[in-house]
PAMARGU-433631 format. One record per residue (C-alpha): residue in three letters; residue number from 1; x, y, z. Coordinates in steps of 0.1 Angstrom, whole numbers, always signed. Layout:
ala/NUM/X/Y/Z;
...
This chain:
met/1/+102/+8/-229;
leu/2/+86/-21/-205;
arg/3/+112/-23/-181;
glu/4/+106/+3/-155;
pro/5/+66/-6/-155;
ile/6/+73/-41/-154;
ala/7/+92/-28/-124;
glu/8/+67/-13/-109;
phe/9/+45/-44/-115;
ala/10/+67/-66/-93;
gly/11/+75/-47/-71;
val/12/+37/-39/-60;
met/13/+27/-78/-66;
ile/14/+58/-83/-40;
leu/15/+41/-62/-14;
ile/16/+9/-78/-17;
ile/17/+22/-112/-16;
phe/18/+34/-103/+15;
gly/19/+14/-76/+27;
val/20/-21/-99/+20;
gly/21/-3/-130/+26;
val/22/+2/-123/+63;
asp/23/-31/-107/+67;
cys/24/-45/-140/+53;
gln/25/-25/-162/+77;
val/26/-32/-143/+110;
val/27/-70/-141/+105;
leu/28/-79/-172/+92;
ser/29/-59/-193/+116;
thr/30/-84/-180/+142;
asn/31/-105/-207/+127;
lys/32/-96/-239/+147;
gly/33/-106/-259/+111;
val/34/-77/-239/+94;
ala/35/-49/-244/+119;
ser/36/-46/-250/+155;
ser/37/-31/-224/+169;
gln/38/-30/-184/+157;
gln/39/+1/-177/+134;
gly/40/+8/-145/+146;
ser/41/-7/-111/+157;
tyr/42/-13/-75/+152;
leu/43/+25/-70/+149;
ser/44/+30/-101/+125;
ile/45/+8/-81/+102;
ser/46/+29/-46/+108;
phe/47/+60/-69/+106;
gly/48/+47/-85/+71;
trp/49/+37/-53/+53;
gly/50/+70/-38/+64;
val/51/+87/-70/+47;
gly/52/+68/-63/+15;
thr/53/+72/-27/+7;
ala/54/+109/-31/+15;
met/55/+113/-65/-9;
gly/56/+94/-43/-33;
val/57/+112/-10/-34;
trp/58/+143/-32/-37;
val/59/+129/-53/-68;
gly/60/+130/-20/-87;
ala/61/+150/+6/-70;
gly/62/+173/+8/-97;
ile/63/+154/+5/-127;
ser/64/+120/+28/-118;
gly/65/+132/+43/-86;
gly/66/+109/+17/-69;
his/67/+82/+39/-65;
ile/68/+54/+9/-58;
asn/69/+26/+33/-52;
pro/70/+9/+57/-74;
ala/71/+7/+86/-48;
val/72/+44/+86/-46;
thr/73/+46/+87/-89;
leu/74/+21/+112/-85;
ala/75/+37/+135/-58;
leu/76/+66/+134/-79;
ala/77/+58/+142/-113;
thr/78/+42/+170/-95;
trp/79/+73/+189/-74;
arg/80/+97/+168/-84;
gly/81/+94/+166/-125;
phe/82/+91/+131/-127;
pro/83/+78/+129/-166;
trp/84/+46/+131/-169;
lys/85/+42/+108/-199;
lys/86/+56/+82/-175;
val/87/+26/+85/-150;
pro/88/-2/+67/-167;
gly/89/+26/+36/-173;
tyr/90/+32/+34/-135;
ile/91/+2/+38/-127;
phe/92/-13/+13/-146;
ala/93/+17/-14/-136;
gln/94/+10/-6/-104;
val/95/-27/-9/-97;
met/96/-25/-46/-121;
gly/97/+9/-56/-101;
gly/98/-22/-53/-68;
leu/99/-46/-75/-88;
val/100/-23/-104/-98;
gly/101/-4/-103/-60;
ala/102/-39/-103/-45;
ala/103/-46/-137/-67;
leu/104/-14/-157/-63;
val/105/-25/-149/-25;
tyr/106/-60/-160/-28;
ala/107/-52/-186/-46;
asn/108/-27/-204/-15;
tyr/109/-54/-194/+6;
phe/110/-84/-202/-11;
his/111/-93/-237/+7;
ala/112/-84/-216/+43;
leu/113/-113/-189/+31;
asp/114/-139/-219/+23;
ile/115/-133/-231/+52;
tyr/116/-130/-199/+75;
glu/117/-161/-184/+55;
gly/118/-182/-218/+60;
gly/119/-187/-233/+30;
arg/120/-171/-235/-6;
gly/121/-174/-202/-30;
val/122/-189/-182/-2;
arg/123/-173/-150/+4;
thr/124/-185/-121/+27;
leu/125/-165/-84/+35;
gly/126/-155/-104/+66;
thr/127/-128/-120/+42;
ala/128/-128/-94/+16;
ser/129/-109/-70/+42;
leu/130/-78/-91/+42;
phe/131/-71/-80/+6;
ser/132/-85/-46/+6;
thr/133/-87/-23/+37;
tyr/134/-121/-10/+53;
ala/135/-125/+13/+84;
leu/136/-136/+1/+114;
pro/137/-176/+9/+123;
tyr/138/-170/+41/+150;
met/139/-147/+62/+125;
thr/140/-169/+88/+106;
his/141/-160/+93/+72;
val/142/-139/+123/+83;
ser/143/-116/+104/+104;
cys/144/-110/+79/+80;
phe/145/-99/+101/+55;
phe/146/-78/+120/+80;
ser/147/-62/+86/+92;
glu/148/-50/+78/+56;
phe/149/-42/+114/+46;
leu/150/-20/+117/+76;
ala/151/-6/+81/+77;
thr/152/+8/+91/+39;
ala/153/+14/+124/+47;
val/154/+43/+110/+70;
leu/155/+49/+81/+50;
met/156/+59/+108/+22;
ile/157/+79/+131/+46;
leu/158/+100/+104/+56;
val/159/+106/+89/+23;
leu/160/+119/+124/+7;
ala/161/+139/+129/+37;
thr/162/+160/+94/+36;
thr/163/+163/+98/-6;
asp/164/+176/+131/+1;
gly/165/+211/+137/-6;
gly/166/+215/+164/+15;
asn/167/+201/+154/+43;
ser/168/+214/+119/+61;
pro/169/+205/+93/+33;
pro/170/+208/+57/+45;
pro/171/+242/+41/+32;
asn/172/+240/+31/-2;
gly/173/+219/-7/-6;
leu/174/+200/+0/+28;
leu/175/+174/+24/+18;
pro/176/+146/-12/+21;
leu/177/+160/-18/+56;
val/178/+149/+21/+63;
leu/179/+114/+17/+46;
phe/180/+110/-16/+66;
ile/181/+111/+3/+95;
leu/182/+89/+31/+85;
val/183/+62/+8/+76;
phe/184/+65/-14/+100;
gly/185/+63/+17/+127;
leu/186/+35/+31/+106;
gly/187/+14/-1/+112;
ala/188/+22/-2/+146;
ser/189/+9/+34/+152;
leu/190/-13/+42/+129;
gly/191/-28/+12/+115;
met/192/-57/+3/+132;
gln/193/-84/+19/+125;
thr/194/-81/+20/+82;
ala/195/-59/-7/+76;
tyr/196/-36/+20/+66;
ala/197/-40/+15/+29;
met/198/-12/+48/+22;
asn/199/-14/+35/-15;
pro/200/-42/+37/-41;
ala/201/-26/+5/-58;
arg/202/-20/-17/-27;
asp/203/-57/-12/-23;
leu/204/-76/-7/-58;
gly/205/-57/-39/-71;
pro/206/-71/-66/-47;
arg/207/-99/-51/-44;
leu/208/-102/-53/-83;
leu/209/-96/-89/-79;
thr/210/-124/-93/-50;
ser/211/-152/-79/-73;
met/212/-139/-112/-97;
val/213/-137/-139/-81;
gly/214/-173/-136/-59;
tyr/215/-173/-108/-34;
gly/216/-196/-90/-53;
lys/217/-206/-50/-54;
ala/218/-202/-48/-18;
val/219/-164/-38/-20;
tyr/220/-178/-10/-43;
thr/221/-204/+1/-21;
phe/222/-193/-2/+16;
arg/223/-194/+32/+33;
asn/224/-209/+53/+1;
gln/225/-178/+46/-24;
tyr/226/-153/+44/+4;
trp/227/-130/+29/-20;
leu/228/-124/+57/-37;
trp/229/-125/+86/-15;
cys/230/-105/+70/+16;
pro/231/-79/+46/+2;
ile/232/-73/+64/-27;
leu/233/-81/+100/-27;
ala/234/-64/+107/+9;
pro/235/-32/+88/+1;
ile/236/-27/+103/-29;
met/237/-39/+143/-9;
gly/238/-20/+132/+16;
ala/239/+13/+125/-3;
gln/240/+11/+162/-19;
ile/241/+10/+177/+11;
gly/242/+36/+160/+25;
thr/243/+58/+165/-4;
met/244/+53/+199/-6;
phe/245/+60/+206/+29;
tyr/246/+93/+188/+28;
asp/247/+101/+212/-4;
ala/248/+90/+245/+11;
phe/249/+109/+240/+47;
leu/250/+134/+214/+43;
tyr/251/+148/+201/+7;
asn/252/+177/+223/-9;
gly/253/+177/+205/-39;
glu/254/+168/+225/-71;
glu/255/+146/+200/-86;
asn/256/+114/+209/-66;
lys/257/+92/+242/-78;
phe/258/+102/+263/-48;
asn/259/+140/+264/-51;
arg/260/+143/+261/-90;
pro/261/+159/+292/-106;
């Protein structure tokens, strides 16, 4: 009963350790008190999130399916027959994995955060954005929602394509490599404006952590409850539409609602 949810927990935790870890290293190292020179660039951030996704999926792919994303879990339950009774356990484990992963990274970079913020225990949205996603100031609400919706729809279409035995799946064991390339490319192409959450657990878990360690209610009140409608609802809807498109027009399997006898 616990093996599958624990695999999802571990997968998201590893995703966050790599992803939030690279965010912290690249940004915090811009302060001379933290490092003598900046350790990385935006390309490093895309690389880190790609590696985190690949390694996170690898941990549980053979146990739980390696969803590591509530939007993926909900899309597979809606369109592919994934058991709904497993959905609550998967999503809870995914969010908790995000929280614990963020806590480990926070502990690792605690002193660097103090230096960057200018005092022990000082915490502002300037470093909260290293853990969760926040849109650039010029983005409208509609633009924010569309950016996350688009990125997640593309993610879902390509995840389904690479796992479709009737299409051109990668050789056995190489799916994590394909996912690394996919997330690396999405970050490099579409990640600038909203930090490409594409995963409610990736955002909500670390956001819960920031609210627990001194960042306060600002992590929830930013942009009129941005945390709910952009990094949670937009990816869920994007994954639903991406799955519907792939199953309606490309997939031949009988386990989806379009092809089922």
